[in-house]
mmCIF file of the N, C-alpha and C atoms, coordinates in Angstrom:
data_MODEL
# 
_entry.id   MODEL 
# 
loop_
_atom_site.group_PDB 
_atom_site.id 
_atom_site.type_symbol 
_atom_site.label_atom_id 
_atom_site.label_alt_id 
_atom_site.label_comp_id 
_atom_site.label_asym_id 
_atom_site.label_entity_id 
_atom_site.label_seq_id 
_atom_site.pdbx_PDB_ins_code 
_atom_site.Cartn_x 
_atom_site.Cartn_y 
_atom_site.Cartn_z 
_atom_site.occupancy 
_atom_site.B_iso_or_equiv 
_atom_site.pdbx_formal_charge 
_atom_site.auth_seq_id 
_atom_site.auth_comp_id 
_atom_site.auth_asym_id 
_atom_site.auth_atom_id 
_atom_site.pdbx_PDB_model_num 
ATOM 1   N N  . MET A 1 1  ? 64.336 -66.885 54.062 1.00 0.00 ? 1  MET A N  1 
ATOM 2   C CA . MET A 1 1  ? 64.536 -65.466 53.875 1.00 0.00 ? 1  MET A CA 1 
ATOM 3   C C  . MET A 1 1  ? 63.401 -64.727 54.574 1.00 0.00 ? 1  MET A C  1 
ATOM 4   N N  . GLU A 1 2  ? 63.753 -63.686 55.277 1.00 0.00 ? 2  GLU A N  1 
ATOM 5   C CA . GLU A 1 2  ? 62.760 -62.915 56.007 1.00 0.00 ? 2  GLU A CA 1 
ATOM 6   C C  . GLU A 1 2  ? 62.378 -61.648 55.238 1.00 0.00 ? 2  GLU A C  1 
ATOM 7   N N  . TYR A 1 3  ? 61.124 -61.277 55.389 1.00 0.00 ? 3  TYR A N  1 
ATOM 8   C CA . TYR A 1 3  ? 60.580 -60.074 54.761 1.00 0.00 ? 3  TYR A CA 1 
ATOM 9   C C  . TYR A 1 3  ? 59.826 -59.287 55.809 1.00 0.00 ? 3  TYR A C  1 
ATOM 10  N N  . LEU A 1 4  ? 59.876 -57.973 55.702 1.00 0.00 ? 4  LEU A N  1 
ATOM 11  C CA . LEU A 1 4  ? 59.009 -57.132 56.514 1.00 0.00 ? 4  LEU A CA 1 
ATOM 12  C C  . LEU A 1 4  ? 57.764 -56.880 55.675 1.00 0.00 ? 4  LEU A C  1 
ATOM 13  N N  . LEU A 1 5  ? 56.636 -57.421 56.109 1.00 0.00 ? 5  LEU A N  1 
ATOM 14  C CA . LEU A 1 5  ? 55.374 -57.230 55.391 1.00 0.00 ? 5  LEU A CA 1 
ATOM 15  C C  . LEU A 1 5  ? 54.768 -55.915 55.811 1.00 0.00 ? 5  LEU A C  1 
ATOM 16  N N  . ILE A 1 6  ? 54.536 -55.036 54.838 1.00 0.00 ? 6  ILE A N  1 
ATOM 17  C CA . ILE A 1 6  ? 53.866 -53.765 55.081 1.00 0.00 ? 6  ILE A CA 1 
ATOM 18  C C  . ILE A 1 6  ? 52.506 -53.852 54.410 1.00 0.00 ? 6  ILE A C  1 
ATOM 19  N N  . LYS A 1 7  ? 51.460 -53.925 55.230 1.00 0.00 ? 7  LYS A N  1 
ATOM 20  C CA . LYS A 1 7  ? 50.100 -54.056 54.700 1.00 0.00 ? 7  LYS A CA 1 
ATOM 21  C C  . LYS A 1 7  ? 49.571 -52.687 54.282 1.00 0.00 ? 7  LYS A C  1 
ATOM 22  N N  . ASP A 1 8  ? 48.502 -52.699 53.486 1.00 0.00 ? 8  ASP A N  1 
ATOM 23  C CA . ASP A 1 8  ? 47.920 -51.448 53.003 1.00 0.00 ? 8  ASP A CA 1 
ATOM 24  C C  . ASP A 1 8  ? 47.388 -50.572 54.136 1.00 0.00 ? 8  ASP A C  1 
ATOM 25  N N  . ASN A 1 9  ? 47.034 -51.182 55.271 1.00 0.00 ? 9  ASN A N  1 
ATOM 26  C CA . ASN A 1 9  ? 46.527 -50.397 56.400 1.00 0.00 ? 9  ASN A CA 1 
ATOM 27  C C  . ASN A 1 9  ? 47.658 -49.989 57.346 1.00 0.00 ? 9  ASN A C  1 
ATOM 28  N N  . ASN A 1 10 ? 48.921 -50.047 56.855 1.00 0.00 ? 10 ASN A N  1 
ATOM 29  C CA . ASN A 1 10 ? 50.142 -49.630 57.558 1.00 0.00 ? 10 ASN A CA 1 
ATOM 30  C C  . ASN A 1 10 ? 50.519 -50.517 58.743 1.00 0.00 ? 10 ASN A C  1 
ATOM 31  N N  . GLU A 1 11 ? 49.984 -51.732 58.817 1.00 0.00 ? 11 GLU A N  1 
ATOM 32  C CA . GLU A 1 11 ? 50.434 -52.686 59.822 1.00 0.00 ? 11 GLU A CA 1 
ATOM 33  C C  . GLU A 1 11 ? 51.683 -53.367 59.293 1.00 0.00 ? 11 GLU A C  1 
ATOM 34  N N  . THR A 1 12 ? 52.593 -53.750 60.189 1.00 0.00 ? 12 THR A N  1 
ATOM 35  C CA . THR A 1 12 ? 53.815 -54.438 59.774 1.00 0.00 ? 12 THR A CA 1 
ATOM 36  C C  . THR A 1 12 ? 53.936 -55.762 60.505 1.00 0.00 ? 12 THR A C  1 
ATOM 37  N N  . GLU A 1 13 ? 54.655 -56.698 59.864 1.00 0.00 ? 13 GLU A N  1 
ATOM 38  C CA . GLU A 1 13 ? 54.845 -58.025 60.430 1.00 0.00 ? 13 GLU A CA 1 
ATOM 39  C C  . GLU A 1 13 ? 56.045 -58.655 59.726 1.00 0.00 ? 13 GLU A C  1 
ATOM 40  N N  . VAL A 1 14 ? 56.869 -59.385 60.459 1.00 0.00 ? 14 VAL A N  1 
ATOM 41  C CA . VAL A 1 14 ? 57.988 -60.091 59.866 1.00 0.00 ? 14 VAL A CA 1 
ATOM 42  C C  . VAL A 1 14 ? 57.497 -61.468 59.428 1.00 0.00 ? 14 VAL A C  1 
ATOM 43  N N  . ILE A 1 15 ? 57.691 -61.798 58.136 1.00 0.00 ? 15 ILE A N  1 
ATOM 44  C CA . ILE A 1 15 ? 57.216 -63.074 57.608 1.00 0.00 ? 15 ILE A CA 1 
ATOM 45  C C  . ILE A 1 15 ? 58.361 -63.802 56.910 1.00 0.00 ? 15 ILE A C  1 
ATOM 46  N N  . THR A 1 16 ? 58.202 -65.093 56.712 1.00 0.00 ? 16 THR A N  1 
ATOM 47  C CA . THR A 1 16 ? 59.186 -65.879 55.969 1.00 0.00 ? 16 THR A CA 1 
ATOM 48  C C  . THR A 1 16 ? 58.576 -66.497 54.729 1.00 0.00 ? 16 THR A C  1 
ATOM 49  N N  . CYS A 1 17 ? 57.255 -66.490 54.611 1.00 0.00 ? 17 CYS A N  1 
ATOM 50  C CA . CYS A 1 17 ? 56.567 -67.083 53.459 1.00 0.00 ? 17 CYS A CA 1 
ATOM 51  C C  . CYS A 1 17 ? 55.810 -65.980 52.723 1.00 0.00 ? 17 CYS A C  1 
ATOM 52  N N  . LEU A 1 18 ? 55.976 -65.935 51.405 1.00 0.00 ? 18 LEU A N  1 
ATOM 53  C CA . LEU A 1 18 ? 55.340 -64.872 50.615 1.00 0.00 ? 18 LEU A CA 1 
ATOM 54  C C  . LEU A 1 18 ? 53.890 -65.165 50.239 1.00 0.00 ? 18 LEU A C  1 
ATOM 55  N N  . TYR A 1 19 ? 53.420 -66.375 50.514 1.00 0.00 ? 19 TYR A N  1 
ATOM 56  C CA . TYR A 1 19 ? 52.034 -66.703 50.164 1.00 0.00 ? 19 TYR A CA 1 
ATOM 57  C C  . TYR A 1 19 ? 51.091 -66.126 51.199 1.00 0.00 ? 19 TYR A C  1 
ATOM 58  N N  . LYS A 1 20 ? 49.997 -65.517 50.713 1.00 0.00 ? 20 LYS A N  1 
ATOM 59  C CA . LYS A 1 20 ? 49.011 -64.953 51.615 1.00 0.00 ? 20 LYS A CA 1 
ATOM 60  C C  . LYS A 1 20 ? 48.237 -66.081 52.278 1.00 0.00 ? 20 LYS A C  1 
ATOM 61  N N  . LYS A 1 21 ? 47.848 -65.856 53.520 1.00 0.00 ? 21 LYS A N  1 
ATOM 62  C CA . LYS A 1 21 ? 47.062 -66.854 54.242 1.00 0.00 ? 21 LYS A CA 1 
ATOM 63  C C  . LYS A 1 21 ? 45.681 -66.944 53.611 1.00 0.00 ? 21 LYS A C  1 
ATOM 64  N N  . GLN A 1 22 ? 45.227 -68.187 53.378 1.00 0.00 ? 22 GLN A N  1 
ATOM 65  C CA . GLN A 1 22 ? 43.924 -68.375 52.761 1.00 0.00 ? 22 GLN A CA 1 
ATOM 66  C C  . GLN A 1 22 ? 42.989 -69.051 53.743 1.00 0.00 ? 22 GLN A C  1 
ATOM 67  N N  . LYS A 1 23 ? 41.740 -68.667 53.671 1.00 0.00 ? 23 LYS A N  1 
ATOM 68  C CA . LYS A 1 23 ? 40.725 -69.312 54.494 1.00 0.00 ? 23 LYS A CA 1 
ATOM 69  C C  . LYS A 1 23 ? 40.290 -70.581 53.774 1.00 0.00 ? 23 LYS A C  1 
ATOM 70  N N  . THR A 1 24 ? 40.250 -71.679 54.497 1.00 0.00 ? 24 THR A N  1 
ATOM 71  C CA . THR A 1 24 ? 39.827 -72.924 53.870 1.00 0.00 ? 24 THR A CA 1 
ATOM 72  C C  . THR A 1 24 ? 38.307 -72.999 53.874 1.00 0.00 ? 24 THR A C  1 
ATOM 73  N N  . LYS A 1 25 ? 37.764 -73.467 52.780 1.00 0.00 ? 25 LYS A N  1 
ATOM 74  C CA . LYS A 1 25 ? 36.321 -73.614 52.663 1.00 0.00 ? 25 LYS A CA 1 
ATOM 75  C C  . LYS A 1 25 ? 35.965 -75.048 53.003 1.00 0.00 ? 25 LYS A C  1 
ATOM 76  N N  . GLY A 1 26 ? 34.967 -75.200 53.821 1.00 0.00 ? 26 GLY A N  1 
ATOM 77  C CA . GLY A 1 26 ? 34.527 -76.538 54.191 1.00 0.00 ? 26 GLY A CA 1 
ATOM 78  C C  . GLY A 1 26 ? 33.784 -77.201 53.036 1.00 0.00 ? 26 GLY A C  1 
ATOM 79  N N  . HIS A 1 27 ? 33.925 -78.509 52.950 1.00 0.00 ? 27 HIS A N  1 
ATOM 80  C CA . HIS A 1 27 ? 33.191 -79.262 51.937 1.00 0.00 ? 27 HIS A CA 1 
ATOM 81  C C  . HIS A 1 27 ? 32.892 -80.638 52.501 1.00 0.00 ? 27 HIS A C  1 
ATOM 82  N N  . ARG A 1 28 ? 31.887 -81.272 51.955 1.00 0.00 ? 28 ARG A N  1 
ATOM 83  C CA . ARG A 1 28 ? 31.514 -82.598 52.430 1.00 0.00 ? 28 ARG A CA 1 
ATOM 84  C C  . ARG A 1 28 ? 32.458 -83.634 51.852 1.00 0.00 ? 28 ARG A C  1 
ATOM 85  N N  . PHE A 1 29 ? 32.629 -84.699 52.574 1.00 0.00 ? 29 PHE A N  1 
ATOM 86  C CA . PHE A 1 29 ? 33.488 -85.789 52.134 1.00 0.00 ? 29 PHE A CA 1 
ATOM 87  C C  . PHE A 1 29 ? 32.939 -86.353 50.822 1.00 0.00 ? 29 PHE A C  1 
ATOM 88  N N  . GLY A 1 30 ? 33.797 -86.498 49.844 1.00 0.00 ? 30 GLY A N  1 
ATOM 89  C CA . GLY A 1 30 ? 33.385 -87.059 48.556 1.00 0.00 ? 30 GLY A CA 1 
ATOM 90  C C  . GLY A 1 30 ? 33.047 -86.004 47.518 1.00 0.00 ? 30 GLY A C  1 
ATOM 91  N N  . ASP A 1 31 ? 32.811 -84.755 47.959 1.00 0.00 ? 31 ASP A N  1 
ATOM 92  C CA . ASP A 1 31 ? 32.519 -83.690 46.997 1.00 0.00 ? 31 ASP A CA 1 
ATOM 93  C C  . ASP A 1 31 ? 33.821 -83.224 46.356 1.00 0.00 ? 31 ASP A C  1 
ATOM 94  N N  . ALA A 1 32 ? 33.690 -82.709 45.163 1.00 0.00 ? 32 ALA A N  1 
ATOM 95  C CA . ALA A 1 32 ? 34.864 -82.166 44.467 1.00 0.00 ? 32 ALA A CA 1 
ATOM 96  C C  . ALA A 1 32 ? 35.311 -80.887 45.166 1.00 0.00 ? 32 ALA A C  1 
ATOM 97  N N  . VAL A 1 33 ? 36.595 -80.720 45.256 1.00 0.00 ? 33 VAL A N  1 
ATOM 98  C CA . VAL A 1 33 ? 37.163 -79.528 45.891 1.00 0.00 ? 33 VAL A CA 1 
ATOM 99  C C  . VAL A 1 33 ? 37.616 -78.578 44.798 1.00 0.00 ? 33 VAL A C  1 
ATOM 100 N N  . GLU A 1 34 ? 37.202 -77.321 44.923 1.00 0.00 ? 34 GLU A N  1 
ATOM 101 C CA . GLU A 1 34 ? 37.621 -76.313 43.943 1.00 0.00 ? 34 GLU A CA 1 
ATOM 102 C C  . GLU A 1 34 ? 39.111 -76.053 44.094 1.00 0.00 ? 34 GLU A C  1 
ATOM 103 N N  . PRO A 1 35 ? 39.806 -75.886 42.976 1.00 0.00 ? 35 PRO A N  1 
ATOM 104 C CA . PRO A 1 35 ? 41.244 -75.593 43.084 1.00 0.00 ? 35 PRO A CA 1 
ATOM 105 C C  . PRO A 1 35 ? 41.451 -74.214 43.705 1.00 0.00 ? 35 PRO A C  1 
ATOM 106 N N  . THR A 1 36 ? 42.460 -74.114 44.564 1.00 0.00 ? 36 THR A N  1 
ATOM 107 C CA . THR A 1 36 ? 42.751 -72.828 45.185 1.00 0.00 ? 36 THR A CA 1 
ATOM 108 C C  . THR A 1 36 ? 43.860 -72.136 44.409 1.00 0.00 ? 36 THR A C  1 
ATOM 109 N N  . VAL A 1 37 ? 43.728 -70.852 44.281 1.00 0.00 ? 37 VAL A N  1 
ATOM 110 C CA . VAL A 1 37 ? 44.742 -70.051 43.595 1.00 0.00 ? 37 VAL A CA 1 
ATOM 111 C C  . VAL A 1 37 ? 45.624 -69.431 44.656 1.00 0.00 ? 37 VAL A C  1 
ATOM 112 N N  . SER A 1 38 ? 46.901 -69.694 44.573 1.00 0.00 ? 38 SER A N  1 
ATOM 113 C CA . SER A 1 38 ? 47.836 -69.129 45.543 1.00 0.00 ? 38 SER A CA 1 
ATOM 114 C C  . SER A 1 38 ? 48.107 -67.679 45.193 1.00 0.00 ? 38 SER A C  1 
ATOM 115 N N  . ASP A 1 39 ? 48.025 -66.855 46.194 1.00 0.00 ? 39 ASP A N  1 
ATOM 116 C CA . ASP A 1 39 ? 48.247 -65.430 46.003 1.00 0.00 ? 39 ASP A CA 1 
ATOM 117 C C  . ASP A 1 39 ? 49.505 -65.052 46.782 1.00 0.00 ? 39 ASP A C  1 
ATOM 118 N N  . LYS A 1 40 ? 50.435 -64.387 46.121 1.00 0.00 ? 40 LYS A N  1 
ATOM 119 C CA . LYS A 1 40 ? 51.691 -64.011 46.762 1.00 0.00 ? 40 LYS A CA 1 
ATOM 120 C C  . LYS A 1 40 ? 51.756 -62.503 46.953 1.00 0.00 ? 40 LYS A C  1 
ATOM 121 N N  . TYR A 1 41 ? 52.517 -62.119 47.973 1.00 0.00 ? 41 TYR A N  1 
ATOM 122 C CA . TYR A 1 41 ? 52.794 -60.697 48.177 1.00 0.00 ? 41 TYR A CA 1 
ATOM 123 C C  . TYR A 1 41 ? 53.838 -60.243 47.162 1.00 0.00 ? 41 TYR A C  1 
ATOM 124 N N  . ARG A 1 42 ? 53.806 -58.985 46.818 1.00 0.00 ? 42 ARG A N  1 
ATOM 125 C CA . ARG A 1 42 ? 54.835 -58.413 45.949 1.00 0.00 ? 42 ARG A CA 1 
ATOM 126 C C  . ARG A 1 42 ? 56.054 -58.092 46.815 1.00 0.00 ? 42 ARG A C  1 
ATOM 127 N N  . THR A 1 43 ? 57.234 -58.047 46.194 1.00 0.00 ? 43 THR A N  1 
ATOM 128 C CA . THR A 1 43 ? 58.442 -57.803 46.984 1.00 0.00 ? 43 THR A CA 1 
ATOM 129 C C  . THR A 1 43 ? 59.298 -56.696 46.373 1.00 0.00 ? 43 THR A C  1 
ATOM 130 N N  . THR A 1 44 ? 60.089 -56.097 47.218 1.00 0.00 ? 44 THR A N  1 
ATOM 131 C CA . THR A 1 44 ? 61.093 -55.123 46.822 1.00 0.00 ? 44 THR A CA 1 
ATOM 132 C C  . THR A 1 44 ? 62.172 -55.149 47.910 1.00 0.00 ? 44 THR A C  1 
ATOM 133 N N  . SER A 1 45 ? 63.202 -54.375 47.753 1.00 0.00 ? 45 SER A N  1 
ATOM 134 C CA . SER A 1 45 ? 64.226 -54.297 48.799 1.00 0.00 ? 45 SER A CA 1 
ATOM 135 C C  . SER A 1 45 ? 64.783 -52.887 48.852 1.00 0.00 ? 45 SER A C  1 
ATOM 136 N N  . PHE A 1 46 ? 65.302 -52.542 50.017 1.00 0.00 ? 46 PHE A N  1 
ATOM 137 C CA . PHE A 1 46 ? 65.905 -51.233 50.235 1.00 0.00 ? 46 PHE A CA 1 
ATOM 138 C C  . PHE A 1 46 ? 67.289 -51.421 50.823 1.00 0.00 ? 46 PHE A C  1 
ATOM 139 N N  . LYS A 1 47 ? 68.242 -50.585 50.399 1.00 0.00 ? 47 LYS A N  1 
ATOM 140 C CA . LYS A 1 47 ? 69.600 -50.648 50.922 1.00 0.00 ? 47 LYS A CA 1 
ATOM 141 C C  . LYS A 1 47 ? 69.757 -49.580 51.997 1.00 0.00 ? 47 LYS A C  1 
ATOM 142 N N  . ILE A 1 48 ? 70.042 -50.052 53.208 1.00 0.00 ? 48 ILE A N  1 
ATOM 143 C CA . ILE A 1 48 ? 70.216 -49.141 54.336 1.00 0.00 ? 48 ILE A CA 1 
ATOM 144 C C  . ILE A 1 48 ? 71.511 -49.516 55.038 1.00 0.00 ? 48 ILE A C  1 
ATOM 145 N N  . ASN A 1 49 ? 72.402 -48.552 55.185 1.00 0.00 ? 49 ASN A N  1 
ATOM 146 C CA . ASN A 1 49 ? 73.712 -48.747 55.839 1.00 0.00 ? 49 ASN A CA 1 
ATOM 147 C C  . ASN A 1 49 ? 74.488 -49.909 55.223 1.00 0.00 ? 49 ASN A C  1 
ATOM 148 N N  . GLY A 1 50 ? 74.417 -50.060 53.912 1.00 0.00 ? 50 GLY A N  1 
ATOM 149 C CA . GLY A 1 50 ? 75.180 -51.093 53.220 1.00 0.00 ? 50 GLY A CA 1 
ATOM 150 C C  . GLY A 1 50 ? 74.528 -52.459 53.182 1.00 0.00 ? 50 GLY A C  1 
ATOM 151 N N  . TYR A 1 51 ? 73.353 -52.647 53.781 1.00 0.00 ? 51 TYR A N  1 
ATOM 152 C CA . TYR A 1 51 ? 72.655 -53.928 53.788 1.00 0.00 ? 51 TYR A CA 1 
ATOM 153 C C  . TYR A 1 51 ? 71.327 -53.800 53.064 1.00 0.00 ? 51 TYR A C  1 
ATOM 154 N N  . TYR A 1 52 ? 70.961 -54.861 52.343 1.00 0.00 ? 52 TYR A N  1 
ATOM 155 C CA . TYR A 1 52 ? 69.674 -54.888 51.662 1.00 0.00 ? 52 TYR A CA 1 
ATOM 156 C C  . TYR A 1 52 ? 68.641 -55.555 52.561 1.00 0.00 ? 52 TYR A C  1 
ATOM 157 N N  . TYR A 1 53 ? 67.493 -54.917 52.711 1.00 0.00 ? 53 TYR A N  1 
ATOM 158 C CA . TYR A 1 53 ? 66.386 -55.447 53.506 1.00 0.00 ? 53 TYR A CA 1 
ATOM 159 C C  . TYR A 1 53 ? 65.229 -55.771 52.571 1.00 0.00 ? 53 TYR A C  1 
ATOM 160 N N  . ASN A 1 54 ? 64.730 -57.005 52.651 1.00 0.00 ? 54 ASN A N  1 
ATOM 161 C CA . ASN A 1 54 ? 63.616 -57.444 51.810 1.00 0.00 ? 54 ASN A CA 1 
ATOM 162 C C  . ASN A 1 54 ? 62.300 -56.972 52.406 1.00 0.00 ? 54 ASN A C  1 
ATOM 163 N N  . VAL A 1 55 ? 61.430 -56.497 51.523 1.00 0.00 ? 55 VAL A N  1 
ATOM 164 C CA . VAL A 1 55 ? 60.138 -55.971 51.941 1.00 0.00 ? 55 VAL A CA 1 
ATOM 165 C C  . VAL A 1 55 ? 59.055 -56.620 51.093 1.00 0.00 ? 55 VAL A C  1 
ATOM 166 N N  . ALA A 1 56 ? 57.976 -57.043 51.734 1.00 0.00 ? 56 ALA A N  1 
ATOM 167 C CA . ALA A 1 56 ? 56.804 -57.563 51.036 1.00 0.00 ? 56 ALA A CA 1 
ATOM 168 C C  . ALA A 1 56 ? 55.669 -56.568 51.250 1.00 0.00 ? 56 ALA A C  1 
ATOM 169 N N  . TYR A 1 57 ? 54.808 -56.421 50.250 1.00 0.00 ? 57 TYR A N  1 
ATOM 170 C CA . TYR A 1 57 ? 53.691 -55.489 50.369 1.00 0.00 ? 57 TYR A CA 1 
ATOM 171 C C  . TYR A 1 57 ? 52.497 -56.021 49.601 1.00 0.00 ? 57 TYR A C  1 
ATOM 172 N N  . GLU A 1 58 ? 51.295 -55.485 49.901 1.00 0.00 ? 58 GLU A N  1 
ATOM 173 C CA . GLU A 1 58 ? 50.070 -55.956 49.260 1.00 0.00 ? 58 GLU A CA 1 
ATOM 174 C C  . GLU A 1 58 ? 49.883 -55.289 47.892 1.00 0.00 ? 58 GLU A C  1 
ATOM 175 N N  . THR A 1 59 ? 49.444 -54.050 47.875 1.00 0.00 ? 59 THR A N  1 
ATOM 176 C CA . THR A 1 59 ? 49.213 -53.379 46.586 1.00 0.00 ? 59 THR A CA 1 
ATOM 177 C C  . THR A 1 59 ? 49.973 -52.064 46.472 1.00 0.00 ? 59 THR A C  1 
ATOM 178 N N  . LYS A 1 60 ? 50.152 -51.367 47.589 1.00 0.00 ? 60 LYS A N  1 
ATOM 179 C CA . LYS A 1 60 ? 50.820 -50.063 47.571 1.00 0.00 ? 60 LYS A CA 1 
ATOM 180 C C  . LYS A 1 60 ? 52.304 -50.243 47.875 1.00 0.00 ? 60 LYS A C  1 
ATOM 181 N N  . LYS A 1 61 ? 53.159 -49.966 46.897 1.00 0.00 ? 61 LYS A N  1 
ATOM 182 C CA . LYS A 1 61 ? 54.601 -50.119 47.083 1.00 0.00 ? 61 LYS A CA 1 
ATOM 183 C C  . LYS A 1 61 ? 55.119 -49.034 48.025 1.00 0.00 ? 61 LYS A C  1 
ATOM 184 N N  . PRO A 1 62 ? 55.785 -49.435 49.114 1.00 0.00 ? 62 PRO A N  1 
ATOM 185 C CA . PRO A 1 62 ? 56.281 -48.434 50.059 1.00 0.00 ? 62 PRO A CA 1 
ATOM 186 C C  . PRO A 1 62 ? 57.508 -47.699 49.520 1.00 0.00 ? 62 PRO A C  1 
ATOM 187 N N  . THR A 1 63 ? 57.657 -46.466 49.943 1.00 0.00 ? 63 THR A N  1 
ATOM 188 C CA . THR A 1 63 ? 58.854 -45.700 49.596 1.00 0.00 ? 63 THR A CA 1 
ATOM 189 C C  . THR A 1 63 ? 59.927 -45.996 50.637 1.00 0.00 ? 63 THR A C  1 
ATOM 190 N N  . GLU A 1 64 ? 61.141 -45.572 50.375 1.00 0.00 ? 64 GLU A N  1 
ATOM 191 C CA . GLU A 1 64 ? 62.229 -45.807 51.318 1.00 0.00 ? 64 GLU A CA 1 
ATOM 192 C C  . GLU A 1 64 ? 61.979 -45.083 52.641 1.00 0.00 ? 64 GLU A C  1 
ATOM 193 N N  . GLU A 1 65 ? 61.368 -43.902 52.587 1.00 0.00 ? 65 GLU A N  1 
ATOM 194 C CA . GLU A 1 65 ? 61.062 -43.161 53.801 1.00 0.00 ? 65 GLU A CA 1 
ATOM 195 C C  . GLU A 1 65 ? 60.017 -43.902 54.634 1.00 0.00 ? 65 GLU A C  1 
ATOM 196 N N  . GLU A 1 66 ? 58.976 -44.439 53.977 1.00 0.00 ? 66 GLU A N  1 
ATOM 197 C CA . GLU A 1 66 ? 57.950 -45.207 54.690 1.00 0.00 ? 66 GLU A CA 1 
ATOM 198 C C  . GLU A 1 66 ? 58.561 -46.453 55.324 1.00 0.00 ? 66 GLU A C  1 
ATOM 199 N N  . PHE A 1 67 ? 59.443 -47.133 54.579 1.00 0.00 ? 67 PHE A N  1 
ATOM 200 C CA . PHE A 1 67 ? 60.093 -48.325 55.110 1.00 0.00 ? 67 PHE A CA 1 
ATOM 201 C C  . PHE A 1 67 ? 60.934 -47.980 56.331 1.00 0.00 ? 67 PHE A C  1 
ATOM 202 N N  . THR A 1 68 ? 61.698 -46.903 56.253 1.00 0.00 ? 68 THR A N  1 
ATOM 203 C CA . THR A 1 68 ? 62.544 -46.496 57.375 1.00 0.00 ? 68 THR A CA 1 
ATOM 204 C C  . THR A 1 68 ? 61.706 -46.192 58.610 1.00 0.00 ? 68 THR A C  1 
ATOM 205 N N  . LYS A 1 69 ? 60.578 -45.499 58.410 1.00 0.00 ? 69 LYS A N  1 
ATOM 206 C CA . LYS A 1 69 ? 59.712 -45.142 59.530 1.00 0.00 ? 69 LYS A CA 1 
ATOM 207 C C  . LYS A 1 69 ? 59.047 -46.383 60.144 1.00 0.00 ? 69 LYS A C  1 
ATOM 208 N N  . MET A 1 70 ? 58.557 -47.288 59.296 1.00 0.00 ? 70 MET A N  1 
ATOM 209 C CA . MET A 1 70 ? 57.821 -48.453 59.793 1.00 0.00 ? 70 MET A CA 1 
ATOM 210 C C  . MET A 1 70 ? 58.732 -49.559 60.326 1.00 0.00 ? 70 MET A C  1 
ATOM 211 N N  . SER A 1 71 ? 59.992 -49.548 59.928 1.00 0.00 ? 71 SER A N  1 
ATOM 212 C CA . SER A 1 71 ? 60.881 -50.631 60.342 1.00 0.00 ? 71 SER A CA 1 
ATOM 213 C C  . SER A 1 71 ? 61.729 -50.273 61.561 1.00 0.00 ? 71 SER A C  1 
ATOM 214 N N  . SER A 1 72 ? 61.513 -49.109 62.128 1.00 0.00 ? 72 SER A N  1 
ATOM 215 C CA . SER A 1 72 ? 62.342 -48.729 63.282 1.00 0.00 ? 72 SER A CA 1 
ATOM 216 C C  . SER A 1 72 ? 62.109 -49.718 64.429 1.00 0.00 ? 72 SER A C  1 
ATOM 217 N N  . GLY A 1 73 ? 63.213 -50.231 64.962 1.00 0.00 ? 73 GLY A N  1 
ATOM 218 C CA . GLY A 1 73 ? 63.122 -51.189 66.049 1.00 0.00 ? 73 GLY A CA 1 
ATOM 219 C C  . GLY A 1 73 ? 63.110 -52.643 65.616 1.00 0.00 ? 73 GLY A C  1 
ATOM 220 N N  . VAL A 1 74 ? 62.983 -52.915 64.319 1.00 0.00 ? 74 VAL A N  1 
ATOM 221 C CA . VAL A 1 74 ? 62.964 -54.306 63.843 1.00 0.00 ? 74 VAL A CA 1 
ATOM 222 C C  . VAL A 1 74 ? 64.183 -54.680 63.019 1.00 0.00 ? 74 VAL A C  1 
ATOM 223 N N  . LEU A 1 75 ? 64.988 -53.730 62.617 1.00 0.00 ? 75 LEU A N  1 
ATOM 224 C CA . LEU A 1 75 ? 66.179 -54.043 61.836 1.00 0.00 ? 75 LEU A CA 1 
ATOM 225 C C  . LEU A 1 75 ? 67.305 -54.519 62.747 1.00 0.00 ? 75 LEU A C  1 
ATOM 226 N N  . ASP A 1 76 ? 68.012 -55.575 62.347 1.00 0.00 ? 76 ASP A N  1 
ATOM 227 C CA . ASP A 1 76 ? 69.100 -56.078 63.178 1.00 0.00 ? 76 ASP A CA 1 
ATOM 228 C C  . ASP A 1 76 ? 70.457 -55.491 62.809 1.00 0.00 ? 76 ASP A C  1 
ATOM 229 N N  . GLY A 1 77 ? 70.513 -54.658 61.760 1.00 0.00 ? 77 GLY A N  1 
ATOM 230 C CA . GLY A 1 77 ? 71.757 -54.033 61.354 1.00 0.00 ? 77 GLY A CA 1 
ATOM 231 C C  . GLY A 1 77 ? 72.641 -54.911 60.487 1.00 0.00 ? 77 GLY A C  1 
ATOM 232 N N  . LYS A 1 78 ? 72.161 -56.099 60.116 1.00 0.00 ? 78 LYS A N  1 
ATOM 233 C CA . LYS A 1 78 ? 72.939 -57.030 59.293 1.00 0.00 ? 78 LYS A CA 1 
ATOM 234 C C  . LYS A 1 78 ? 72.123 -57.539 58.111 1.00 0.00 ? 78 LYS A C  1 
ATOM 235 N N  . GLY A 1 79 ? 71.094 -56.824 57.712 1.00 0.00 ? 79 GLY A N  1 
ATOM 236 C CA . GLY A 1 79 ? 70.266 -57.254 56.586 1.00 0.00 ? 79 GLY A CA 1 
ATOM 237 C C  . GLY A 1 79 ? 69.109 -58.147 56.977 1.00 0.00 ? 79 GLY A C  1 
ATOM 238 N N  . GLY A 1 80 ? 68.869 -58.311 58.259 1.00 0.00 ? 80 GLY A N  1 
ATOM 239 C CA . GLY A 1 80 ? 67.767 -59.159 58.735 1.00 0.00 ? 80 GLY A CA 1 
ATOM 240 C C  . GLY A 1 80 ? 66.859 -58.388 59.679 1.00 0.00 ? 80 GLY A C  1 
ATOM 241 N N  . TYR A 1 81 ? 65.936 -59.130 60.291 1.00 0.00 ? 81 TYR A N  1 
ATOM 242 C CA . TYR A 1 81 ? 64.942 -58.504 61.158 1.00 0.00 ? 81 TYR A CA 1 
ATOM 243 C C  . TYR A 1 81 ? 64.949 -59.170 62.529 1.00 0.00 ? 81 TYR A C  1 
ATOM 244 N N  . ILE A 1 82 ? 64.606 -58.397 63.542 1.00 0.00 ? 82 ILE A N  1 
ATOM 245 C CA . ILE A 1 82 ? 64.422 -58.926 64.894 1.00 0.00 ? 82 ILE A CA 1 
ATOM 246 C C  . ILE A 1 82 ? 62.947 -59.253 65.029 1.00 0.00 ? 82 ILE A C  1 
ATOM 247 N N  . LYS A 1 83 ? 62.644 -60.461 65.414 1.00 0.00 ? 83 LYS A N  1 
ATOM 248 C CA . LYS A 1 83 ? 61.226 -60.860 65.547 1.00 0.00 ? 83 LYS A CA 1 
ATOM 249 C C  . LYS A 1 83 ? 60.678 -60.454 66.873 1.00 0.00 ? 83 LYS A C  1 
# 
């Protein structure tokens, strides 16, 4: 499933995985590794021209107007995104 990721700084990106990218911490061989906590993006969807489009966001939930403005040129017209 594809999502249009709308970041808090208004950057957009088409993603397929809801988990945020994590930086790996280096450790020496044999040392205990701290457990990593997976952080996911929040999701919502908007209905445009009869199709639902999935949207992922960080903390600020986008409005339908913001989604329409930021998604221009990436919607395929069938509920998906053009990469």
